[in-house]
PDB file as gemmi writes it, atoms N, CA and C in Angstrom:
CRYST1    1.000    1.000    1.000  90.00  90.00  90.00 P 1                      
ATOM      1  N   MET A   1      25.436 -22.883  20.868  1.00  0.00           N  
ATOM      2  CA  MET A   1      25.977 -24.155  19.990  1.00  0.00           C  
ATOM      3  C   MET A   1      27.362 -24.412  20.543  1.00  0.00           C  
ATOM      4  N   LEU A   2      27.793 -25.377  20.582  1.00  0.00           N  
ATOM      5  CA  LEU A   2      28.929 -25.598  20.580  1.00  0.00           C  
ATOM      6  C   LEU A   2      29.916 -25.874  19.249  1.00  0.00           C  
ATOM      7  N   ASP A   3      31.024 -25.232  19.204  1.00  0.00           N  
ATOM      8  CA  ASP A   3      32.042 -25.715  18.016  1.00  0.00           C  
ATOM      9  C   ASP A   3      33.281 -26.611  18.726  1.00  0.00           C  
ATOM     10  N   LYS A   4      33.931 -26.575  17.475  1.00  0.00           N  
ATOM     11  CA  LYS A   4      35.034 -27.777  17.466  1.00  0.00           C  
ATOM     12  C   LYS A   4      35.959 -27.477  18.871  1.00  0.00           C  
ATOM     13  N   GLY A   5      36.184 -26.684  19.355  1.00  0.00           N  
ATOM     14  CA  GLY A   5      36.742 -26.026  20.180  1.00  0.00           C  
ATOM     15  C   GLY A   5      36.695 -26.814  21.366  1.00  0.00           C  
ATOM     16  N   GLN A   6      35.294 -26.765  21.886  1.00  0.00           N  
ATOM     17  CA  GLN A   6      34.395 -27.427  22.866  1.00  0.00           C  
ATOM     18  C   GLN A   6      34.128 -28.075  23.053  1.00  0.00           C  
ATOM     19  N   ILE A   7      34.464 -29.263  22.037  1.00  0.00           N  
ATOM     20  CA  ILE A   7      34.417 -30.498  22.089  1.00  0.00           C  
ATOM     21  C   ILE A   7      35.352 -31.390  22.003  1.00  0.00           C  
ATOM     22  N   LYS A   8      35.886 -32.371  22.999  1.00  0.00           N  
ATOM     23  CA  LYS A   8      36.975 -33.317  22.883  1.00  0.00           C  
ATOM     24  C   LYS A   8      36.771 -34.428  21.382  1.00  0.00           C  
ATOM     25  N   ASP A   9      37.988 -34.678  21.115  1.00  0.00           N  
ATOM     26  CA  ASP A   9      37.353 -35.900  19.905  1.00  0.00           C  
ATOM     27  C   ASP A   9      36.418 -35.419  19.214  1.00  0.00           C  
ATOM     28  N   TRP A  10      35.868 -34.443  18.353  1.00  0.00           N  
ATOM     29  CA  TRP A  10      35.279 -34.318  17.881  1.00  0.00           C  
ATOM     30  C   TRP A  10      35.764 -34.366  16.272  1.00  0.00           C  
ATOM     31  N   ASP A  11      35.490 -35.037  15.286  1.00  0.00           N  
ATOM     32  CA  ASP A  11      35.969 -35.390  13.994  1.00  0.00           C  
ATOM     33  C   ASP A  11      34.653 -34.180  12.936  1.00  0.00           C  
ATOM     34  N   GLY A  12      34.268 -33.578  13.465  1.00  0.00           N  
ATOM     35  CA  GLY A  12      33.307 -32.590  12.371  1.00  0.00           C  
ATOM     36  C   GLY A  12      32.493 -32.738  12.018  1.00  0.00           C  
ATOM     37  N   THR A  13      31.668 -34.340  11.989  1.00  0.00           N  
ATOM     38  CA  THR A  13      30.244 -34.344  11.676  1.00  0.00           C  
ATOM     39  C   THR A  13      29.813 -34.998  12.851  1.00  0.00           C  
ATOM     40  N   PRO A  14      28.760 -34.454  13.028  1.00  0.00           N  
ATOM     41  CA  PRO A  14      27.551 -34.916  14.199  1.00  0.00           C  
ATOM     42  C   PRO A  14      27.252 -36.578  14.023  1.00  0.00           C  
ATOM     43  N   GLU A  15      26.686 -37.322  15.063  1.00  0.00           N  
ATOM     44  CA  GLU A  15      26.451 -38.437  14.564  1.00  0.00           C  
ATOM     45  C   GLU A  15      25.282 -38.726  13.765  1.00  0.00           C  
ATOM     46  N   GLY A  16      24.841 -39.200  13.032  1.00  0.00           N  
ATOM     47  CA  GLY A  16      23.649 -39.726  12.344  1.00  0.00           C  
ATOM     48  C   GLY A  16      23.614 -38.691  10.931  1.00  0.00           C  
ATOM     49  N   ALA A  17      24.333 -37.835  11.164  1.00  0.00           N  
ATOM     50  CA  ALA A  17      24.169 -36.657  10.026  1.00  0.00           C  
ATOM     51  C   ALA A  17      24.995 -36.979   8.775  1.00  0.00           C  
ATOM     52  N   GLU A  18      24.352 -37.334   7.727  1.00  0.00           N  
ATOM     53  CA  GLU A  18      24.874 -37.332   6.252  1.00  0.00           C  
ATOM     54  C   GLU A  18      25.105 -35.763   5.933  1.00  0.00           C  
ATOM     55  N   PRO A  19      27.062 -36.520   5.315  1.00  0.00           N  
ATOM     56  CA  PRO A  19      26.906 -34.848   4.374  1.00  0.00           C  
ATOM     57  C   PRO A  19      26.273 -34.538   3.193  1.00  0.00           C  
ATOM     58  N   LYS A  20      25.820 -33.792   3.137  1.00  0.00           N  
ATOM     59  CA  LYS A  20      25.244 -33.222   1.879  1.00  0.00           C  
ATOM     60  C   LYS A  20      26.469 -32.771   1.038  1.00  0.00           C  
ATOM     61  N   ASP A  21      25.639 -33.035  -0.123  1.00  0.00           N  
ATOM     62  CA  ASP A  21      26.681 -32.885  -1.663  1.00  0.00           C  
ATOM     63  C   ASP A  21      26.329 -31.214  -1.957  1.00  0.00           C  
ATOM     64  N   ALA A  22      27.599 -30.365  -1.722  1.00  0.00           N  
ATOM     65  CA  ALA A  22      27.560 -28.960  -1.910  1.00  0.00           C  
ATOM     66  C   ALA A  22      26.986 -28.079  -3.218  1.00  0.00           C  
ATOM     67  N   LYS A  23      27.188 -29.422  -4.116  1.00  0.00           N  
ATOM     68  CA  LYS A  23      26.196 -28.748  -5.718  1.00  0.00           C  
ATOM     69  C   LYS A  23      25.051 -29.016  -5.215  1.00  0.00           C  
ATOM     70  N   THR A  24      24.369 -30.270  -4.678  1.00  0.00           N  
ATOM     71  CA  THR A  24      22.725 -30.265  -4.868  1.00  0.00           C  
ATOM     72  C   THR A  24      22.083 -29.287  -3.906  1.00  0.00           C  
ATOM     73  N   ASP A  25      23.032 -28.985  -2.701  1.00  0.00           N  
ATOM     74  CA  ASP A  25      22.163 -28.059  -1.932  1.00  0.00           C  
ATOM     75  C   ASP A  25      21.849 -26.887  -2.452  1.00  0.00           C  
ATOM     76  N   ILE A  26      20.807 -26.089  -2.729  1.00  0.00           N  
ATOM     77  CA  ILE A  26      20.484 -25.186  -2.887  1.00  0.00           C  
ATOM     78  C   ILE A  26      20.849 -23.954  -2.516  1.00  0.00           C  
ATOM     79  N   ALA A  27      20.399 -24.069  -0.536  1.00  0.00           N  
ATOM     80  CA  ALA A  27      21.080 -23.122  -0.076  1.00  0.00           C  
ATOM     81  C   ALA A  27      22.316 -22.525   0.071  1.00  0.00           C  
ATOM     82  N   SER A  28      23.234 -23.519  -0.317  1.00  0.00           N  
ATOM     83  CA  SER A  28      24.705 -23.302  -0.229  1.00  0.00           C  
ATOM     84  C   SER A  28      25.062 -22.873  -1.771  1.00  0.00           C  
ATOM     85  N   MET A  29      24.523 -23.085  -2.607  1.00  0.00           N  
ATOM     86  CA  MET A  29      24.539 -22.627  -3.854  1.00  0.00           C  
ATOM     87  C   MET A  29      24.065 -21.311  -4.113  1.00  0.00           C  
ATOM     88  N   ILE A  30      23.318 -20.896  -3.205  1.00  0.00           N  
ATOM     89  CA  ILE A  30      22.864 -19.160  -3.256  1.00  0.00           C  
ATOM     90  C   ILE A  30      23.942 -18.487  -2.399  1.00  0.00           C  
ATOM     91  N   MET A  31      23.979 -18.826  -1.109  1.00  0.00           N  
ATOM     92  CA  MET A  31      24.913 -18.373   0.019  1.00  0.00           C  
ATOM     93  C   MET A  31      26.531 -18.248  -0.189  1.00  0.00           C  
ATOM     94  N   ALA A  32      26.784 -19.342  -1.194  1.00  0.00           N  
ATOM     95  CA  ALA A  32      28.053 -19.335  -1.131  1.00  0.00           C  
ATOM     96  C   ALA A  32      29.115 -18.046  -1.566  1.00  0.00           C  
ATOM     97  N   PRO A  33      29.774 -18.077  -1.142  1.00  0.00           N  
ATOM     98  CA  PRO A  33      30.265 -16.611  -1.232  1.00  0.00           C  
ATOM     99  C   PRO A  33      31.644 -16.573  -2.788  1.00  0.00           C  
ATOM    100  N   ARG A  34      31.231 -15.732  -3.360  1.00  0.00           N  
ATOM    101  CA  ARG A  34      31.654 -15.807  -4.715  1.00  0.00           C  
ATOM    102  C   ARG A  34      32.731 -14.208  -5.330  1.00  0.00           C  
ATOM    103  N   GLU A  35      33.551 -14.658  -5.958  1.00  0.00           N  
ATOM    104  CA  GLU A  35      34.626 -13.209  -5.891  1.00  0.00           C  
ATOM    105  C   GLU A  35      33.756 -12.967  -7.374  1.00  0.00           C  
ATOM    106  N   ALA A  36      33.787 -11.576  -7.619  1.00  0.00           N  
ATOM    107  CA  ALA A  36      33.843 -10.662  -8.543  1.00  0.00           C  
ATOM    108  C   ALA A  36      34.865 -10.929  -9.809  1.00  0.00           C  
ATOM    109  N   LEU A  37      34.675 -11.084 -11.145  1.00  0.00           N  
ATOM    110  CA  LEU A  37      36.043 -11.069 -11.346  1.00  0.00           C  
ATOM    111  C   LEU A  37      36.370  -9.933 -12.821  1.00  0.00           C  
ATOM    112  N   PRO A  38      37.207  -9.315 -12.738  1.00  0.00           N  
ATOM    113  CA  PRO A  38      37.257  -8.021 -12.901  1.00  0.00           C  
ATOM    114  C   PRO A  38      37.370  -8.372 -14.680  1.00  0.00           C  
ATOM    115  N   THR A  39      36.194  -7.667 -15.292  1.00  0.00           N  
ATOM    116  CA  THR A  39      36.538  -7.575 -16.808  1.00  0.00           C  
ATOM    117  C   THR A  39      37.188  -6.577 -17.340  1.00  0.00           C  
ATOM    118  N   GLY A  40      37.126  -5.350 -16.742  1.00  0.00           N  
ATOM    119  CA  GLY A  40      37.648  -3.930 -17.688  1.00  0.00           C  
ATOM    120  C   GLY A  40      36.468  -3.499 -17.539  1.00  0.00           C  
ATOM    121  N   GLU A  41      35.671  -3.331 -18.021  1.00  0.00           N  
ATOM    122  CA  GLU A  41      34.436  -2.915 -18.504  1.00  0.00           C  
ATOM    123  C   GLU A  41      34.074  -1.897 -17.544  1.00  0.00           C  
ATOM    124  N   ARG A  42      33.754  -0.491 -18.528  1.00  0.00           N  
ATOM    125  CA  ARG A  42      33.360   0.826 -17.689  1.00  0.00           C  
ATOM    126  C   ARG A  42      32.166   0.968 -18.199  1.00  0.00           C  
ATOM    127  N   VAL A  43      30.873   1.582 -17.294  1.00  0.00           N  
ATOM    128  CA  VAL A  43      29.883   2.108 -17.716  1.00  0.00           C  
ATOM    129  C   VAL A  43      29.949   3.698 -17.631  1.00  0.00           C  
ATOM    130  N   ILE A  44      29.907   3.845 -19.165  1.00  0.00           N  
ATOM    131  CA  ILE A  44      29.997   5.618 -19.543  1.00  0.00           C  
ATOM    132  C   ILE A  44      28.373   5.760 -19.619  1.00  0.00           C  
ATOM    133  N   LEU A  45      27.956   6.702 -19.010  1.00  0.00           N  
ATOM    134  CA  LEU A  45      26.825   7.079 -19.181  1.00  0.00           C  
ATOM    135  C   LEU A  45      26.660   8.827 -19.970  1.00  0.00           C  
ATOM    136  N   THR A  46      25.484   8.953 -21.090  1.00  0.00           N  
ATOM    137  CA  THR A  46      25.592   9.543 -21.691  1.00  0.00           C  
ATOM    138  C   THR A  46      24.765  10.699 -20.753  1.00  0.00           C  
ATOM    139  N   PRO A  47      24.947  12.009 -21.491  1.00  0.00           N  
ATOM    140  CA  PRO A  47      24.598  13.332 -21.055  1.00  0.00           C  
ATOM    141  C   PRO A  47      22.874  12.879 -20.596  1.00  0.00           C  
ATOM    142  N   GLU A  48      22.027  12.614 -21.271  1.00  0.00           N  
ATOM    143  CA  GLU A  48      20.729  12.854 -20.589  1.00  0.00           C  
ATOM    144  C   GLU A  48      20.653  11.556 -19.414  1.00  0.00           C  
ATOM    145  N   GLN A  49      21.566  10.527 -19.481  1.00  0.00           N  
ATOM    146  CA  GLN A  49      21.317   9.928 -18.376  1.00  0.00           C  
ATOM    147  C   GLN A  49      21.694  10.238 -17.211  1.00  0.00           C  
ATOM    148  N   VAL A  50      22.958  11.062 -16.834  1.00  0.00           N  
ATOM    149  CA  VAL A  50      23.163  11.887 -16.157  1.00  0.00           C  
ATOM    150  C   VAL A  50      22.136  13.062 -15.491  1.00  0.00           C  
ATOM    151  N   HIS A  51      22.057  13.474 -16.780  1.00  0.00           N  
ATOM    152  CA  HIS A  51      20.603  14.548 -16.025  1.00  0.00           C  
ATOM    153  C   HIS A  51      19.782  13.717 -15.453  1.00  0.00           C  
ATOM    154  N   ALA A  52      19.081  12.931 -15.979  1.00  0.00           N  
ATOM    155  CA  ALA A  52      18.223  11.930 -15.439  1.00  0.00           C  
ATOM    156  C   ALA A  52      18.402  11.294 -14.183  1.00  0.00           C  
ATOM    157  N   ARG A  53      19.639  10.669 -13.729  1.00  0.00           N  
ATOM    158  CA  ARG A  53      19.850  10.706 -12.420  1.00  0.00           C  
ATOM    159  C   ARG A  53      20.127  11.779 -11.325  1.00  0.00           C  
ATOM    160  N   LYS A  54      20.709  12.615 -11.965  1.00  0.00           N  
ATOM    161  CA  LYS A  54      20.492  13.844 -11.063  1.00  0.00           C  
ATOM    162  C   LYS A  54      19.016  14.201 -10.625  1.00  0.00           C  
ATOM    163  N   ARG A  55      18.240  14.129 -11.428  1.00  0.00           N  
ATOM    164  CA  ARG A  55      16.833  14.492 -11.487  1.00  0.00           C  
ATOM    165  C   ARG A  55      16.184  13.783 -10.522  1.00  0.00           C  
ATOM    166  N   ARG A  56      16.434  12.088 -10.744  1.00  0.00           N  
ATOM    167  CA  ARG A  56      15.844  11.418  -9.518  1.00  0.00           C  
ATOM    168  C   ARG A  56      16.189  11.427  -8.217  1.00  0.00           C  
ATOM    169  N   GLY A  57      17.340  11.552  -7.881  1.00  0.00           N  
ATOM    170  CA  GLY A  57      18.344  11.916  -6.845  1.00  0.00           C  
ATOM    171  C   GLY A  57      17.492  13.448  -6.086  1.00  0.00           C  
ATOM    172  N   GLN A  58      17.386  14.305  -6.777  1.00  0.00           N  
ATOM    173  CA  GLN A  58      16.298  15.270  -6.232  1.00  0.00           C  
ATOM    174  C   GLN A  58      15.194  15.155  -6.181  1.00  0.00           C  
ATOM    175  N   TRP A  59      14.253  14.484  -6.558  1.00  0.00           N  
ATOM    176  CA  TRP A  59      12.979  14.075  -6.386  1.00  0.00           C  
ATOM    177  C   TRP A  59      13.246  13.545  -5.068  1.00  0.00           C  
ATOM    178  N   MET A  60      14.138  12.273  -4.565  1.00  0.00           N  
ATOM    179  CA  MET A  60      14.217  11.605  -3.824  1.00  0.00           C  
ATOM    180  C   MET A  60      14.380  12.226  -2.409  1.00  0.00           C  
ATOM    181  N   ALA A  61      15.219  13.185  -2.774  1.00  0.00           N  
ATOM    182  CA  ALA A  61      15.354  14.063  -1.542  1.00  0.00           C  
ATOM    183  C   ALA A  61      14.403  14.911  -1.270  1.00  0.00           C  
ATOM    184  N   LEU A  62      13.273  15.143  -1.874  1.00  0.00           N  
ATOM    185  CA  LEU A  62      12.594  16.187  -1.793  1.00  0.00           C  
ATOM    186  C   LEU A  62      11.214  15.349  -1.259  1.00  0.00           C  
ATOM    187  N   ALA A  63      11.311  14.466  -1.605  1.00  0.00           N  
ATOM    188  CA  ALA A  63      10.273  13.329  -1.120  1.00  0.00           C  
ATOM    189  C   ALA A  63      10.470  12.941   0.595  1.00  0.00           C  
ATOM    190  N   LEU A  64      11.658  12.790   0.732  1.00  0.00           N  
ATOM    191  CA  LEU A  64      12.100  12.395   2.199  1.00  0.00           C  
ATOM    192  C   LEU A  64      12.137  13.647   2.734  1.00  0.00           C  
ATOM    193  N   VAL A  65      12.339  14.531   2.439  1.00  0.00           N  
ATOM    194  CA  VAL A  65      12.264  15.882   3.066  1.00  0.00           C  
ATOM    195  C   VAL A  65      10.514  16.178   3.315  1.00  0.00           C  
ATOM    196  N   ALA A  66       9.737  15.970   2.588  1.00  0.00           N  
ATOM    197  CA  ALA A  66       8.553  16.368   2.731  1.00  0.00           C  
ATOM    198  C   ALA A  66       7.600  15.082   3.739  1.00  0.00           C  
ATOM    199  N   PHE A  67       8.150  13.942   3.456  1.00  0.00           N  
ATOM    200  CA  PHE A  67       8.019  12.763   4.631  1.00  0.00           C  
ATOM    201  C   PHE A  67       8.623  13.071   5.987  1.00  0.00           C  
ATOM    202  N   VAL A  68       9.595  13.363   6.115  1.00  0.00           N  
ATOM    203  CA  VAL A  68      10.182  14.296   7.313  1.00  0.00           C  
ATOM    204  C   VAL A  68       9.079  14.759   7.780  1.00  0.00           C  
ATOM    205  N   ILE A  69       9.010  15.770   6.790  1.00  0.00           N  
ATOM    206  CA  ILE A  69       7.719  17.665   7.769  1.00  0.00           C  
ATOM    207  C   ILE A  69       6.521  17.304   8.054  1.00  0.00           C  
ATOM    208  N   LEU A  70       6.178  15.728   7.076  1.00  0.00           N  
ATOM    209  CA  LEU A  70       4.756  15.535   7.830  1.00  0.00           C  
ATOM    210  C   LEU A  70       4.646  14.886   8.836  1.00  0.00           C  
ATOM    211  N   VAL A  71       5.870  13.765   9.193  1.00  0.00           N  
ATOM    212  CA  VAL A  71       5.552  12.926  10.476  1.00  0.00           C  
ATOM    213  C   VAL A  71       6.066  14.015  11.689  1.00  0.00           C  
ATOM    214  N   PHE A  72       6.790  15.176  11.654  1.00  0.00           N  
ATOM    215  CA  PHE A  72       7.122  16.121  12.471  1.00  0.00           C  
ATOM    216  C   PHE A  72       5.179  16.380  12.558  1.00  0.00           C  
ATOM    217  N   VAL A  73       4.688  17.402  11.846  1.00  0.00           N  
ATOM    218  CA  VAL A  73       3.583  17.878  11.885  1.00  0.00           C  
ATOM    219  C   VAL A  73       2.633  16.882  12.722  1.00  0.00           C  
ATOM    220  N   LEU A  74       2.271  15.774  12.074  1.00  0.00           N  
ATOM    221  CA  LEU A  74       1.763  14.855  12.934  1.00  0.00           C  
ATOM    222  C   LEU A  74       1.891  14.894  14.051  1.00  0.00           C  
ATOM    223  N   THR A  75       3.179  14.306  14.292  1.00  0.00           N  
ATOM    224  CA  THR A  75       3.563  14.038  15.790  1.00  0.00           C  
ATOM    225  C   THR A  75       3.286  15.309  16.702  1.00  0.00           C  
ATOM    226  N   MET A  76       3.721  16.415  16.366  1.00  0.00           N  
ATOM    227  CA  MET A  76       3.384  17.559  16.906  1.00  0.00           C  
ATOM    228  C   MET A  76       1.555  18.150  16.986  1.00  0.00           C  
ATOM    229  N   SER A  77       0.887  17.575  15.999  1.00  0.00           N  
ATOM    230  CA  SER A  77      -0.270  17.725  16.271  1.00  0.00           C  
ATOM    231  C   SER A  77      -1.095  17.005  17.619  1.00  0.00           C  
ATOM    232  N   LYS A  78      -0.490  15.304  17.523  1.00  0.00           N  
ATOM    233  CA  LYS A  78      -0.631  14.404  18.290  1.00  0.00           C  
ATOM    234  C   LYS A  78      -0.471  14.689  19.543  1.00  0.00           C  
ATOM    235  N   VAL A  79       0.750  15.278  20.173  1.00  0.00           N  
ATOM    236  CA  VAL A  79       1.265  15.880  21.252  1.00  0.00           C  
ATOM    237  C   VAL A  79       0.970  17.365  21.855  1.00  0.00           C  
ATOM    238  N   GLY A  80       1.250  18.181  20.352  1.00  0.00           N  
ATOM    239  CA  GLY A  80       0.656  19.145  21.243  1.00  0.00           C  
ATOM    240  C   GLY A  80      -0.800  19.808  21.371  1.00  0.00           C  
ATOM    241  N   GLY A  81      -2.034  18.744  21.291  1.00  0.00           N  
ATOM    242  CA  GLY A  81      -3.341  18.668  21.331  1.00  0.00           C  
ATOM    243  C   GLY A  81      -3.695  19.099  22.916  1.00  0.00           C  
ATOM    244  N   GLY A  82      -2.995  18.672  23.598  1.00  0.00           N  
ATOM    245  CA  GLY A  82      -3.204  18.125  25.090  1.00  0.00           C  
ATOM    246  C   GLY A  82      -2.867  18.793  25.744  1.00  0.00           C  
ATOM    247  N   VAL A  83      -1.951  19.919  25.260  1.00  0.00           N  
ATOM    248  CA  VAL A  83      -1.121  20.834  25.701  1.00  0.00           C  
ATOM    249  C   VAL A  83      -2.008  21.834  26.568  1.00  0.00           C  
ATOM    250  N   PRO A  84      -3.246  22.497  26.268  1.00  0.00           N  
ATOM    251  CA  PRO A  84      -3.779  23.435  26.666  1.00  0.00           C  
ATOM    252  C   PRO A  84      -4.898  23.057  27.807  1.00  0.00           C  
ATOM    253  N   GLU A  85      -5.105  21.736  27.466  1.00  0.00           N  
ATOM    254  CA  GLU A  85      -5.986  21.144  28.734  1.00  0.00           C  
ATOM    255  C   GLU A  85      -5.414  21.038  30.048  1.00  0.00           C  
ATOM    256  N   ARG A  86      -4.177  20.856  30.222  1.00  0.00           N  
ATOM    257  CA  ARG A  86      -3.150  20.726  31.379  1.00  0.00           C  
ATOM    258  C   ARG A  86      -3.210  21.783  32.087  1.00  0.00           C  
ATOM    259  N   MET A  87      -3.194  22.836  31.614  1.00  0.00           N  
ATOM    260  CA  MET A  87      -2.962  24.406  32.383  1.00  0.00           C  
ATOM    261  C   MET A  87      -4.487  25.049  32.542  1.00  0.00           C  
TER     262      MET A  87                                                      
END                                                                             
């Protein structure tokens, strides 16, 4: 796609194109960059919430390790199944 620097006498709008109003274009409203406004609020978790977050993290780590081991075992069983036949 060509940009402004590649075309001489380009005024920024293609021929026949009507400029869209940014306020009525839903895609531009969704994708428009917005800056976060600092509110000064902080979330302070209760000890129960901290404990629950830690437990969820541990269970997620355990599930990930179990999945990796499962994939490894299945891969080795598929690859390793044909090794004795070649000898």
